[in-house]
N, CA, C and O atoms as a GROMACS GRO file, in nm:
protein
  380
    1UNK      N    1   1.076   0.997  -6.007
    1UNK     CA    2   1.179   0.903  -5.974
    1UNK      C    3   1.203   0.906  -5.820
    1UNK      O    4   1.245   1.008  -5.764
    2UNK      N    5   1.174   0.795  -5.754
    2UNK     CA    6   1.183   0.788  -5.600
    2UNK      C    7   1.283   0.691  -5.558
    2UNK      O    8   1.257   0.613  -5.466
    3UNK      N    9   1.407   0.690  -5.624
    3UNK     CA   10   1.514   0.621  -5.582
    3UNK      C   11   1.580   0.676  -5.454
    3UNK      O   12   1.602   0.796  -5.443
    4UNK      N   13   1.610   0.585  -5.355
    4UNK     CA   14   1.674   0.627  -5.224
    4UNK      C   15   1.822   0.643  -5.261
    4UNK      O   16   1.880   0.565  -5.336
    5UNK      N   17   1.879   0.752  -5.201
    5UNK     CA   18   2.031   0.770  -5.202
    5UNK      C   19   2.083   0.781  -5.064
    5UNK      O   20   2.010   0.803  -4.967
    6UNK      N   21   2.206   0.765  -5.056
    6UNK     CA   22   2.276   0.783  -4.939
    6UNK      C   23   2.275   0.935  -4.901
    6UNK      O   24   2.282   1.019  -4.991
    7UNK      N   25   2.268   0.968  -4.777
    7UNK     CA   26   2.280   1.102  -4.724
    7UNK      C   27   2.412   1.102  -4.648
    7UNK      O   28   2.440   1.009  -4.573
    8UNK      N   29   2.490   1.204  -4.667
    8UNK     CA   30   2.624   1.216  -4.604
    8UNK      C   31   2.631   1.329  -4.516
    8UNK      O   32   2.596   1.439  -4.558
    9UNK      N   33   2.675   1.312  -4.392
    9UNK     CA   34   2.692   1.416  -4.297
    9UNK      C   35   2.831   1.405  -4.247
    9UNK      O   36   2.873   1.300  -4.197
   10UNK      N   37   2.904   1.516  -4.260
   10UNK     CA   38   3.049   1.528  -4.209
   10UNK      C   39   3.057   1.625  -4.086
   10UNK      O   40   3.004   1.736  -4.096
   11UNK      N   41   3.115   1.593  -3.981
   11UNK     CA   42   3.130   1.673  -3.866
   11UNK      C   43   3.239   1.773  -3.887
   11UNK      O   44   3.320   1.757  -3.979
   12UNK      N   45   3.247   1.889  -3.797
   12UNK     CA   46   3.350   1.968  -3.794
   12UNK      C   47   3.477   1.899  -3.733
   12UNK      O   48   3.456   1.789  -3.683
   13UNK      N   49   3.598   1.944  -3.730
   13UNK     CA   50   3.708   1.872  -3.677
   13UNK      C   51   3.677   1.851  -3.527
   13UNK      O   52   3.622   1.942  -3.465
   14UNK      N   53   3.710   1.738  -3.466
   14UNK     CA   54   3.704   1.707  -3.340
   14UNK      C   55   3.803   1.610  -3.286
   14UNK      O   56   3.876   1.547  -3.364
   15UNK      N   57   3.808   1.595  -3.154
   15UNK     CA   58   3.897   1.492  -3.098
   15UNK      C   59   3.823   1.380  -3.034
   15UNK      O   60   3.750   1.414  -2.941
   16UNK      N   61   3.826   1.267  -3.059
   16UNK     CA   62   3.763   1.158  -3.005
   16UNK      C   63   3.829   1.112  -2.872
   16UNK      O   64   3.952   1.108  -2.856
   17UNK      N   65   3.742   1.080  -2.780
   17UNK     CA   66   3.785   1.015  -2.658
   17UNK      C   67   3.707   0.891  -2.645
   17UNK      O   68   3.585   0.899  -2.630
   18UNK      N   69   3.771   0.768  -2.650
   18UNK     CA   70   3.710   0.646  -2.633
   18UNK      C   71   3.746   0.540  -2.727
   18UNK      O   72   3.837   0.563  -2.807
   19UNK      N   73   3.685   0.427  -2.727
   19UNK     CA   74   3.722   0.314  -2.806
   19UNK      C   75   3.624   0.285  -2.924
   19UNK      O   76   3.659   0.214  -3.018
   20UNK      N   77   3.494   0.343  -2.916
   20UNK     CA   78   3.390   0.309  -3.018
   20UNK      C   79   3.317   0.438  -3.030
   20UNK      O   80   3.318   0.524  -2.942
   21UNK      N   81   3.248   0.448  -3.154
   21UNK     CA   82   3.152   0.546  -3.186
   21UNK      C   83   3.012   0.486  -3.158
   21UNK      O   84   2.988   0.372  -3.197
   22UNK      N   85   2.928   0.550  -3.100
   22UNK     CA   86   2.794   0.517  -3.073
   22UNK      C   87   2.706   0.614  -3.131
   22UNK      O   88   2.737   0.733  -3.130
   23UNK      N   89   2.581   0.569  -3.190
   23UNK     CA   90   2.492   0.644  -3.249
   23UNK      C   91   2.350   0.624  -3.194
   23UNK      O   92   2.309   0.513  -3.160
   24UNK      N   93   2.273   0.740  -3.188
   24UNK     CA   94   2.135   0.740  -3.163
   24UNK      C   95   2.072   0.758  -3.307
   24UNK      O   96   2.069   0.868  -3.363
   25UNK      N   97   2.022   0.648  -3.362
   25UNK     CA   98   1.971   0.653  -3.498
   25UNK      C   99   1.847   0.561  -3.513
   25UNK      O  100   1.820   0.472  -3.433
   26UNK      N  101   1.775   0.591  -3.623
   26UNK     CA  102   1.660   0.514  -3.666
   26UNK      C  103   1.691   0.471  -3.806
   26UNK      O  104   1.709   0.555  -3.894
   27UNK      N  105   1.697   0.340  -3.827
   27UNK     CA  106   1.722   0.283  -3.961
   27UNK      C  107   1.630   0.160  -3.978
   27UNK      O  108   1.682   0.050  -4.001
   28UNK      N  109   1.489   0.172  -3.968
   28UNK     CA  110   1.418   0.044  -3.971
   28UNK      C  111   1.434  -0.036  -4.092
   28UNK      O  112   1.421  -0.158  -4.083
   29UNK      N  113   1.462   0.019  -4.207
   29UNK     CA  114   1.484  -0.050  -4.328
   29UNK      C  115   1.611  -0.009  -4.401
   29UNK      O  116   1.627  -0.040  -4.519
   30UNK      N  117   1.705   0.061  -4.332
   30UNK     CA  118   1.820   0.114  -4.401
   30UNK      C  119   1.940   0.090  -4.313
   30UNK      O  120   1.939  -0.006  -4.235
   31UNK      N  121   2.042   0.169  -4.321
   31UNK     CA  122   2.161   0.154  -4.245
   31UNK      C  123   2.236   0.283  -4.212
   31UNK      O  124   2.214   0.387  -4.274
   32UNK      N  125   2.321   0.274  -4.119
   32UNK     CA  126   2.415   0.393  -4.077
   32UNK      C  127   2.550   0.335  -4.074
   32UNK      O  128   2.577   0.232  -4.013
   33UNK      N  129   2.635   0.404  -4.144
   33UNK     CA  130   2.790   0.370  -4.143
   33UNK      C  131   2.858   0.504  -4.102
   33UNK      O  132   2.799   0.612  -4.103
   34UNK      N  133   2.991   0.486  -4.065
   34UNK     CA  134   3.073   0.599  -4.043
   34UNK      C  135   3.206   0.567  -4.088
   34UNK      O  136   3.249   0.452  -4.089
   35UNK      N  137   3.275   0.672  -4.128
   35UNK     CA  138   3.414   0.658  -4.160
   35UNK      C  139   3.497   0.781  -4.095
   35UNK      O  140   3.445   0.892  -4.078
   36UNK      N  141   3.619   0.755  -4.063
   36UNK     CA  142   3.683   0.860  -3.993
   36UNK      C  143   3.801   0.916  -4.086
   36UNK      O  144   3.885   0.844  -4.141
   37UNK      N  145   3.794   1.053  -4.095
   37UNK     CA  146   3.888   1.130  -4.180
   37UNK      C  147   3.991   1.199  -4.105
   37UNK      O  148   3.969   1.242  -3.992
   38UNK      N  149   4.110   1.213  -4.167
   38UNK     CA  150   4.218   1.305  -4.100
   38UNK      C  151   4.181   1.445  -4.117
   38UNK      O  152   4.075   1.480  -4.168
   39UNK      N  153   4.275   1.528  -4.072
   39UNK     CA  154   4.248   1.666  -4.061
   39UNK      C  155   4.236   1.730  -4.216
   39UNK      O  156   4.173   1.833  -4.240
   40UNK      N  157   4.300   1.661  -4.306
   40UNK     CA  158   4.291   1.707  -4.444
   40UNK      C  159   4.178   1.651  -4.522
   40UNK      O  160   4.163   1.677  -4.641
   41UNK      N  161   4.092   1.570  -4.449
   41UNK     CA  162   3.975   1.515  -4.517
   41UNK      C  163   3.987   1.383  -4.577
   41UNK      O  164   3.887   1.337  -4.634
   42UNK      N  165   4.099   1.313  -4.574
   42UNK     CA  166   4.126   1.180  -4.627
   42UNK      C  167   4.080   1.072  -4.524
   42UNK      O  168   4.088   1.091  -4.402
   43UNK      N  169   4.033   0.964  -4.578
   43UNK     CA  170   3.987   0.854  -4.492
   43UNK      C  171   4.113   0.786  -4.429
   43UNK      O  172   4.212   0.757  -4.496
   44UNK      N  173   4.103   0.766  -4.305
   44UNK     CA  174   4.227   0.695  -4.231
   44UNK      C  175   4.213   0.547  -4.267
   44UNK      O  176   4.106   0.487  -4.253
   45UNK      N  177   4.320   0.491  -4.311
   45UNK     CA  178   4.328   0.349  -4.336
   45UNK      C  179   4.273   0.260  -4.224
   45UNK      O  180   4.315   0.273  -4.109
   46UNK      N  181   4.183   0.171  -4.253
   46UNK     CA  182   4.125   0.090  -4.154
   46UNK      C  183   3.989   0.146  -4.088
   46UNK      O  184   3.924   0.084  -4.003
   47UNK      N  185   3.956   0.271  -4.141
   47UNK     CA  186   3.856   0.345  -4.090
   47UNK      C  187   3.746   0.391  -4.195
   47UNK      O  188   3.675   0.489  -4.175
   48UNK      N  189   3.739   0.309  -4.310
   48UNK     CA  190   3.652   0.361  -4.416
   48UNK      C  191   3.522   0.299  -4.400
   48UNK      O  192   3.504   0.209  -4.317
   49UNK      N  193   3.423   0.346  -4.479
   49UNK     CA  194   3.284   0.289  -4.464
   49UNK      C  195   3.283   0.137  -4.497
   49UNK      O  196   3.198   0.062  -4.449
   50UNK      N  197   3.378   0.095  -4.578
   50UNK     CA  198   3.391  -0.046  -4.609
   50UNK      C  199   3.434  -0.133  -4.481
   50UNK      O  200   3.398  -0.249  -4.464
   51UNK      N  201   3.510  -0.067  -4.399
   51UNK     CA  202   3.561  -0.120  -4.281
   51UNK      C  203   3.464  -0.121  -4.154
   51UNK      O  204   3.484  -0.194  -4.058
   52UNK      N  205   3.360  -0.035  -4.164
   52UNK     CA  206   3.269  -0.018  -4.066
   52UNK      C  207   3.166  -0.128  -4.053
   52UNK      O  208   3.109  -0.168  -4.154
   53UNK      N  209   3.138  -0.180  -3.931
   53UNK     CA  210   3.038  -0.266  -3.902
   53UNK      C  211   2.913  -0.180  -3.879
   53UNK      O  212   2.902  -0.120  -3.772
   54UNK      N  213   2.818  -0.172  -3.974
   54UNK     CA  214   2.706  -0.074  -3.969
   54UNK      C  215   2.601  -0.116  -3.887
   54UNK      O  216   2.587  -0.234  -3.857
   55UNK      N  217   2.516  -0.015  -3.845
   55UNK     CA  218   2.378  -0.037  -3.793
   55UNK      C  219   2.303  -0.066  -3.914
   55UNK      O  220   2.298   0.014  -4.007
   56UNK      N  221   2.241  -0.183  -3.915
   56UNK     CA  222   2.153  -0.228  -4.024
   56UNK      C  223   2.010  -0.264  -3.975
   56UNK      O  224   1.995  -0.339  -3.879
   57UNK      N  225   1.908  -0.212  -4.037
   57UNK     CA  226   1.772  -0.232  -4.011
   57UNK      C  227   1.758  -0.236  -3.863
   57UNK      O  228   1.730  -0.344  -3.811
   58UNK      N  229   1.774  -0.136  -3.792
   58UNK     CA  230   1.743  -0.130  -3.655
   58UNK      C  231   1.734   0.012  -3.609
   58UNK      O  232   1.765   0.105  -3.684
   59UNK      N  233   1.690   0.031  -3.478
   59UNK     CA  234   1.676   0.160  -3.409
   59UNK      C  235   1.745   0.142  -3.276
   59UNK      O  236   1.727   0.045  -3.202
   60UNK      N  237   1.830   0.248  -3.250
   60UNK     CA  238   1.892   0.231  -3.115
   60UNK      C  239   1.925   0.366  -3.071
   60UNK      O  240   1.948   0.460  -3.147
   61UNK      N  241   1.928   0.372  -2.933
   61UNK     CA  242   1.969   0.497  -2.861
   61UNK      C  243   2.123   0.511  -2.852
   61UNK      O  244   2.178   0.620  -2.839
   62UNK      N  245   2.191   0.390  -2.859
   62UNK     CA  246   2.334   0.399  -2.849
   62UNK      C  247   2.401   0.273  -2.908
   62UNK      O  248   2.466   0.194  -2.839
   63UNK      N  249   2.381   0.260  -3.047
   63UNK     CA  250   2.436   0.142  -3.120
   63UNK      C  251   2.582   0.169  -3.143
   63UNK      O  252   2.616   0.278  -3.188
   64UNK      N  253   2.667   0.078  -3.116
   64UNK     CA  254   2.814   0.096  -3.152
   64UNK      C  255   2.841   0.067  -3.298
   64UNK      O  256   2.796  -0.033  -3.354
   65UNK      N  257   2.918   0.160  -3.360
   65UNK     CA  258   2.960   0.141  -3.493
   65UNK      C  259   3.114   0.108  -3.480
   65UNK      O  260   3.196   0.193  -3.447
   66UNK      N  261   3.141  -0.006  -3.505
   66UNK     CA  262   3.275  -0.062  -3.491
   66UNK      C  263   3.346  -0.090  -3.618
   66UNK      O  264   3.277  -0.094  -3.720
   67UNK      N  265   3.478  -0.111  -3.625
   67UNK     CA  266   3.547  -0.138  -3.743
   67UNK      C  267   3.607  -0.262  -3.743
   67UNK      O  268   3.647  -0.311  -3.637
   68UNK      N  269   3.619  -0.328  -3.862
   68UNK     CA  270   3.681  -0.460  -3.869
   68UNK      C  271   3.808  -0.482  -3.811
   68UNK      O  272   3.833  -0.588  -3.754
   69UNK      N  273   3.893  -0.388  -3.822
   69UNK     CA  274   4.030  -0.402  -3.762
   69UNK      C  275   4.036  -0.418  -3.612
   69UNK      O  276   4.136  -0.468  -3.561
   70UNK      N  277   3.933  -0.377  -3.537
   70UNK     CA  278   3.934  -0.380  -3.407
   70UNK      C  279   4.022  -0.277  -3.339
   70UNK      O  280   4.034  -0.277  -3.216
   71UNK      N  281   4.082  -0.191  -3.417
   71UNK     CA  282   4.174  -0.081  -3.368
   71UNK      C  283   4.101   0.013  -3.279
   71UNK      O  284   3.980   0.027  -3.294
   72UNK      N  285   4.164   0.078  -3.189
   72UNK     CA  286   4.123   0.206  -3.109
   72UNK      C  287   4.090   0.316  -3.196
   72UNK      O  288   4.145   0.318  -3.306
   73UNK      N  289   4.007   0.409  -3.165
   73UNK     CA  290   3.986   0.522  -3.246
   73UNK      C  291   4.107   0.601  -3.254
   73UNK      O  292   4.186   0.611  -3.161
   74UNK      N  293   4.123   0.660  -3.376
   74UNK     CA  294   4.253   0.745  -3.390
   74UNK      C  295   4.258   0.863  -3.302
   74UNK      O  296   4.160   0.933  -3.279
   75UNK      N  297   4.388   0.885  -3.251
   75UNK     CA  298   4.419   1.007  -3.162
   75UNK      C  299   4.426   1.124  -3.268
   75UNK      O  300   4.431   1.109  -3.390
   76UNK      N  301   4.426   1.243  -3.199
   76UNK     CA  302   4.431   1.356  -3.274
   76UNK      C  303   4.295   1.410  -3.322
   76UNK      O  304   4.185   1.363  -3.291
   77UNK      N  305   4.317   1.515  -3.402
   77UNK     CA  306   4.205   1.583  -3.467
   77UNK      C  307   4.155   1.505  -3.594
   77UNK      O  308   4.230   1.474  -3.687
   78UNK      N  309   4.014   1.475  -3.588
   78UNK     CA  310   3.954   1.400  -3.704
   78UNK      C  311   3.816   1.458  -3.737
   78UNK      O  312   3.761   1.544  -3.668
   79UNK      N  313   3.768   1.407  -3.844
   79UNK     CA  314   3.627   1.442  -3.880
   79UNK      C  315   3.553   1.303  -3.900
   79UNK      O  316   3.613   1.211  -3.955
   80UNK      N  317   3.428   1.289  -3.857
   80UNK     CA  318   3.351   1.179  -3.889
   80UNK      C  319   3.259   1.204  -4.009
   80UNK      O  320   3.196   1.309  -4.021
   81UNK      N  321   3.253   1.106  -4.097
   81UNK     CA  322   3.159   1.113  -4.208
   81UNK      C  323   3.059   1.006  -4.190
   81UNK      O  324   3.092   0.888  -4.204
   82UNK      N  325   2.937   1.042  -4.159
   82UNK     CA  326   2.830   0.943  -4.148
   82UNK      C  327   2.755   0.928  -4.281
   82UNK      O  328   2.720   1.024  -4.349
   83UNK      N  329   2.733   0.793  -4.315
   83UNK     CA  330   2.664   0.768  -4.442
   83UNK      C  331   2.535   0.704  -4.394
   83UNK      O  332   2.536   0.605  -4.321
   84UNK      N  333   2.414   0.767  -4.442
   84UNK     CA  334   2.290   0.726  -4.408
   84UNK      C  335   2.214   0.668  -4.522
   84UNK      O  336   2.201   0.738  -4.622
   85UNK      N  337   2.165   0.558  -4.521
   85UNK     CA  338   2.068   0.492  -4.630
   85UNK      C  339   1.938   0.475  -4.558
   85UNK      O  340   1.931   0.401  -4.461
   86UNK      N  341   1.832   0.545  -4.606
   86UNK     CA  342   1.702   0.540  -4.544
   86UNK      C  343   1.714   0.525  -4.391
   86UNK      O  344   1.664   0.431  -4.329
   87UNK      N  345   1.781   0.623  -4.338
   87UNK     CA  346   1.803   0.627  -4.179
   87UNK      C  347   1.803   0.768  -4.139
   87UNK      O  348   1.818   0.860  -4.220
   88UNK      N  349   1.786   0.786  -4.013
   88UNK     CA  350   1.800   0.924  -3.942
   88UNK      C  351   1.899   0.910  -3.831
   88UNK      O  352   1.894   0.818  -3.749
   89UNK      N  353   1.986   1.001  -3.832
   89UNK     CA  354   2.082   1.019  -3.718
   89UNK      C  355   2.050   1.134  -3.631
   89UNK      O  356   2.046   1.249  -3.674
   90UNK      N  357   2.026   1.100  -3.500
   90UNK     CA  358   1.988   1.209  -3.403
   90UNK      C  359   2.119   1.256  -3.320
   90UNK      O  360   2.133   1.375  -3.294
   91UNK      N  361   2.207   1.167  -3.283
   91UNK     CA  362   2.320   1.206  -3.209
   91UNK      C  363   2.433   1.107  -3.224
   91UNK      O  364   2.410   1.000  -3.280
   92UNK      N  365   2.551   1.135  -3.178
   92UNK     CA  366   2.652   1.042  -3.172
   92UNK      C  367   2.750   1.077  -3.048
   92UNK      O  368   2.750   1.189  -2.996
   93UNK      N  369   2.830   0.977  -3.007
   93UNK     CA  370   2.928   1.007  -2.907
   93UNK      C  371   3.027   0.885  -2.914
   93UNK      O  372   3.001   0.779  -2.970
   94UNK      N  373   3.141   0.914  -2.850
   94UNK     CA  374   3.241   0.816  -2.848
   94UNK      C  375   3.262   0.782  -2.696
   94UNK      O  376   3.260   0.868  -2.609
   95UNK      N  377   3.281   0.651  -2.674
   95UNK     CA  378   3.297   0.597  -2.551
   95UNK      C  379   3.376   0.471  -2.544
   95UNK      O  380   3.395   0.416  -2.435
   0.00000   0.00000   0.00000
């Protein structure tokens, strides 16, 4: 059975500085999404994978992953959960 599944990577707690999350990723036929979790591991409203404007079918050294709400990144300690479908994530940063 060769069905593709999402891979999920969750960061350690961190503090974001900036307005957007950027990824260095390769997704030639897949996609990369991110959601932002609070310190307890719950998705912060407005920052779910469904709210994320994903990197789809592309490769980039610094692709912005933005959210439909257009809100600034949340303050305080958060975790990032990256969802990868047929994609590789090499690095990320906020700016």
